C-alpha positions as CSV (number, residue, x, y, z in Angstrom):
1,M,115.7,134.0,107.7
2,S,114.2,135.2,104.4
3,F,115.3,134.7,100.8
4,R,114.6,137.0,98.0
5,N,114.2,134.1,95.6
6,T,113.6,130.3,95.9
7,P,116.4,129.1,98.3
8,S,119.2,127.1,96.6
9,L,119.8,123.5,97.6
10,T,122.8,121.3,97.4
11,L,122.6,117.5,97.7
12,I,125.4,115.7,99.3
13,G,124.5,112.1,98.6
14,A,121.8,111.5,96.1
15,G,120.5,107.9,96.4
16,K,116.8,107.1,96.3
17,L,115.9,109.4,99.1
18,G,117.9,112.3,97.7
19,Q,116.6,111.8,94.2
20,S,113.0,111.6,95.3
21,L,113.1,114.7,97.5
22,G,115.1,116.6,94.9
23,K,112.6,115.9,92.2
24,L,109.6,116.7,94.4
25,W,111.1,120.0,95.5
26,T,112.0,120.9,91.9
27,Q,108.5,120.1,90.7
28,H,106.9,122.2,93.4
29,H,109.5,125.0,93.2
30,A,110.3,124.7,96.9
31,F,114.1,124.7,96.4
32,R,116.3,125.5,93.4
33,L,118.6,122.5,93.1
34,Q,122.2,123.6,92.6
35,D,125.0,121.0,93.0
36,V,124.9,117.3,93.5
37,L,127.8,115.6,95.1
38,T,127.9,111.8,95.4
39,R,130.5,109.0,95.5
40,S,131.3,109.4,91.8
41,Q,130.6,111.7,88.9
42,E,128.7,109.0,87.2
43,S,126.2,108.5,90.1
44,A,125.8,112.3,90.4
45,Q,124.9,112.4,86.7
46,R,122.4,109.6,87.2
47,A,120.8,111.5,90.0
48,I,120.6,114.7,88.0
49,A,119.0,112.8,85.1
50,C,116.4,111.5,87.5
51,I,115.7,114.9,89.1
52,G,115.9,116.9,85.9
53,V,118.1,119.7,87.1
54,G,121.4,120.4,88.9
55,E,125.1,120.2,88.3
56,A,127.2,117.1,89.1
57,V,130.2,117.9,91.3
58,S,133.1,115.6,92.0
59,D,134.4,116.9,95.3
60,F,133.7,119.3,98.2
61,A,136.1,121.9,96.9
62,S,134.0,122.3,93.7
63,L,130.8,123.0,95.5
64,R,129.2,126.4,95.2
65,R,127.8,128.2,98.3
66,A,124.1,127.3,98.8
67,D,121.4,128.4,101.1
68,V,120.5,124.8,102.2
69,Y,122.6,121.6,102.2
70,L,120.9,118.2,102.5
71,I,123.3,115.5,103.6
72,A,121.5,112.4,102.2
73,T,124.3,109.9,102.7
74,P,124.0,106.7,104.7
75,D,123.9,107.3,108.5
76,D,127.5,106.2,109.1
77,R,128.8,108.9,106.6
78,I,126.7,111.9,107.7
79,L,129.3,113.2,110.2
80,S,132.3,112.8,107.8
81,A,130.3,114.5,105.0
82,C,129.4,117.4,107.4
83,T,133.0,117.7,108.5
84,A,134.1,117.9,104.8
85,L,131.4,120.5,104.1
86,A,132.5,122.6,107.0
87,Q,136.1,122.4,106.0
88,A,135.3,123.5,102.5
89,G,134.5,127.0,103.9
90,L,131.0,127.2,102.6
91,L,129.1,127.5,105.9
92,D,128.3,130.7,107.9
93,A,125.5,132.1,110.0
94,N,123.1,132.1,107.0
95,S,123.6,128.5,106.1
96,I,121.2,125.6,106.8
97,V,122.4,122.0,107.0
98,F,120.1,119.0,107.6
99,H,119.8,115.3,107.2
100,C,116.9,112.8,106.9
101,S,118.1,110.1,109.3
102,G,115.5,108.5,111.5
103,A,118.1,107.3,114.0
104,L,120.5,110.3,114.3
105,P,119.7,113.6,115.9
106,S,120.5,116.9,114.2
107,S,123.3,117.5,116.8
108,V,125.4,115.0,114.8
109,L,125.9,118.0,112.4
110,Q,128.3,119.5,115.0
111,P,130.9,120.7,112.4
112,A,128.2,122.8,110.8
113,I,127.0,124.2,114.1
114,E,130.6,125.3,114.9
115,R,130.6,127.3,111.6
116,G,127.4,129.1,112.8
117,A,125.0,127.1,110.5
118,A,121.5,126.2,111.6
119,V,120.9,122.5,111.6
120,A,117.9,120.1,111.6
121,S,116.7,116.6,110.9
122,I,113.5,115.7,109.1
123,H,112.8,112.0,108.6
124,P,110.1,110.9,106.2
125,I,108.4,107.8,107.6
126,R,108.2,105.7,104.5
127,S,110.2,103.5,102.1
128,F,112.1,105.1,99.2
129,A,112.7,101.8,97.4
130,V,111.1,103.1,94.2
131,P,111.6,106.8,93.7
132,E,109.1,107.0,90.9
133,Q,106.3,105.8,93.3
134,V,107.5,108.2,96.0
135,V,107.2,111.2,93.7
136,Q,103.7,110.1,92.7
137,N,102.3,109.5,96.2
138,F,104.4,111.4,98.7
139,T,101.5,113.6,99.8
140,G,100.4,112.6,103.3
141,T,103.8,111.2,104.3
142,W,104.5,111.7,108.0
143,C,107.8,113.3,108.8
144,G,109.4,113.5,112.3
145,M,111.3,116.8,112.6
146,E,113.6,118.4,115.1
147,G,116.4,121.1,115.0
148,D,117.1,124.8,115.2
149,R,114.1,127.1,114.7
150,R,115.9,129.0,112.0
151,A,116.4,125.9,110.0
152,L,112.8,124.6,110.6
153,D,111.4,127.9,109.5
154,V,112.8,127.2,106.0
155,L,112.4,123.5,105.9
156,T,108.9,123.2,107.2
157,P,107.3,125.1,104.2
158,A,109.5,123.2,101.8
159,F,108.3,119.9,103.1
160,A,104.7,121.1,103.4
161,A,104.9,122.1,99.7
162,I,105.4,118.5,98.7
163,G,102.6,117.2,100.9
164,A,104.4,116.2,104.0
165,R,102.7,116.0,107.4
166,L,105.2,117.2,109.9
167,V,105.3,116.2,113.6
168,P,107.9,117.6,116.1
169,I,109.9,115.1,118.1
170,K,112.4,115.4,121.0
171,A,115.9,115.4,119.7
172,E,117.3,114.0,122.9
173,E,114.9,111.1,122.7
174,K,115.1,110.4,119.0
175,I,116.4,106.9,119.5
176,H,112.9,106.0,120.9
177,Y,111.3,107.5,117.8
178,H,113.3,105.3,115.6
179,A,112.8,102.2,117.8
180,A,109.1,102.8,117.5
181,A,109.3,102.5,113.7
182,V,111.4,99.3,114.1
183,F,108.7,97.8,116.4
184,A,105.9,98.8,114.1
185,C,107.6,97.7,110.9
186,N,110.7,95.5,111.1
187,Y,109.8,93.5,114.2
188,L,106.2,93.1,113.0
189,V,107.6,91.2,110.0
190,T,109.7,89.1,112.4
191,L,106.7,88.3,114.6
192,L,104.6,87.3,111.6
193,D,107.5,85.0,110.6
194,V,107.3,83.4,114.0
195,A,103.6,82.9,113.6
196,R,104.2,81.4,110.2
197,Q,106.5,78.8,111.7
198,S,103.9,77.9,114.4
199,Y,101.3,77.3,111.7
200,Q,103.7,75.1,109.9
201,R,104.3,73.0,113.0
202,A,100.6,72.3,113.0
203,G,101.1,70.7,109.6
204,I,99.8,73.5,107.4
205,D,101.4,73.7,104.0
206,A,103.8,76.6,103.7
207,D,102.1,77.9,100.6
208,A,98.8,78.2,102.4
209,V,100.1,79.8,105.6
210,L,100.5,83.4,104.4
211,Q,97.1,83.2,102.7
212,M,95.5,82.1,106.0
213,M,97.3,84.8,108.0
214,A,96.5,87.7,105.6
215,P,92.9,88.4,106.5
216,L,93.5,87.9,110.3
217,V,96.5,90.3,110.2
218,R,94.8,92.9,108.1
219,E,91.7,92.9,110.2
220,T,93.7,93.1,113.4
221,V,95.8,96.1,112.2
222,E,92.7,97.9,110.9
223,N,91.1,97.4,114.3
224,V,94.1,98.8,116.1
225,F,94.1,102.0,114.0
226,K,90.3,102.3,114.1
227,L,89.7,101.4,117.8
228,G,93.0,101.7,119.5
229,P,95.1,98.8,120.9
230,E,93.1,98.3,124.1
231,A,89.7,97.9,122.2
232,A,91.3,95.8,119.4
233,L,92.8,93.3,121.8
234,T,91.3,89.7,121.6
235,G,92.5,86.2,122.4
236,P,93.0,84.1,125.5
237,V,94.8,86.7,127.6
238,A,92.3,89.3,126.7
239,R,89.4,87.2,127.9
240,G,91.3,85.9,131.0
241,D,91.8,82.4,129.8
242,M,95.3,82.0,131.2
243,A,95.2,78.2,131.2
244,T,95.1,78.2,127.4
245,A,97.8,80.8,127.2
246,E,100.0,78.8,129.6
247,R,99.5,75.6,127.5
248,Q,100.4,77.5,124.3
249,W,103.5,78.9,125.9
250,Q,104.7,75.4,127.0
251,A,104.1,74.0,123.6
252,V,105.9,76.8,121.8
253,A,108.8,76.7,124.2
254,A,109.2,73.0,123.7
255,A,109.4,73.4,120.0
256,D,111.7,76.4,120.0
257,A,113.2,78.0,123.1
258,A,113.7,81.4,121.6
259,H,110.0,81.5,120.4
260,G,109.0,80.4,123.9
261,E,110.8,83.3,125.5
262,L,109.2,85.7,123.0
263,Y,105.7,84.2,123.7
264,A,106.3,84.6,127.5
265,Q,107.3,88.2,127.2
266,L,104.4,89.1,124.8
267,M,102.0,87.3,127.2
268,R,103.2,89.5,130.1
269,L,102.9,92.7,128.0
270,T,99.4,91.6,126.7
271,M,98.3,91.1,130.3
272,E,99.4,94.7,131.0
273,L,97.5,95.9,127.9
274,A,94.4,94.0,129.1
275,Q,94.6,95.7,132.5
276,R,94.8,99.1,130.9
277,R,91.7,98.2,128.9
278,D,89.8,97.1,131.9
279,A,90.8,100.2,133.8
280,K,89.1,102.3,131.1
281,R,85.8,100.5,131.4
């Protein structure tokens, strides 16, 4: 697909992600923002004030035809928003519809597909909590992408223009992509909280625990990224001291059964990691 001018973009949903991307694309002339449709006229006006351009629209019937539509609603509203967009009669074989969900594949946009539109999903792997910061330091952000070639041919240069680093993922296995982010981010926080509680059982003051943990965690994470998980692995299981690991497991399980189950599972997985390490030597 080719456009004579900068392709027009309509935002359906314009929270922090929509505002951040809309402003970035406007600044880099990657898209020409057209309409903004959100839950209310007021929120659409706030989004436009943040982005600097666009027209607030109150319902799907008021939308103008655009080259590209970003559905930036919460995940549980993407399908209903796409259905309403399709029913508005704005989609055809020249249209592109995409979302930025990390959990849902582009195939969730089935109503758009049925109208002949090309669909895609491009998920920026970062927090959008503070849009102003996102706009300032988006360059280098990794984005997982999948979808129709026709859509990606337009979206890839638009994301590249704002500094994104795009990596293709398998649409049919996207749940694993999102689970990986949960392991690396959300569950890491939970694991560190479990460690904090163990420190406190040893009598260490709560205010000192996080300060104690900080250098250990930072050095460990840096080693993983610098050396790889196998080479970064240390501790009793890594050196074959299973007696110490067993005593720790028993003590943790006695204090908290759930933590004991977690320790046992992590011990087994760590043994497998150590075996992979040894096999490489």
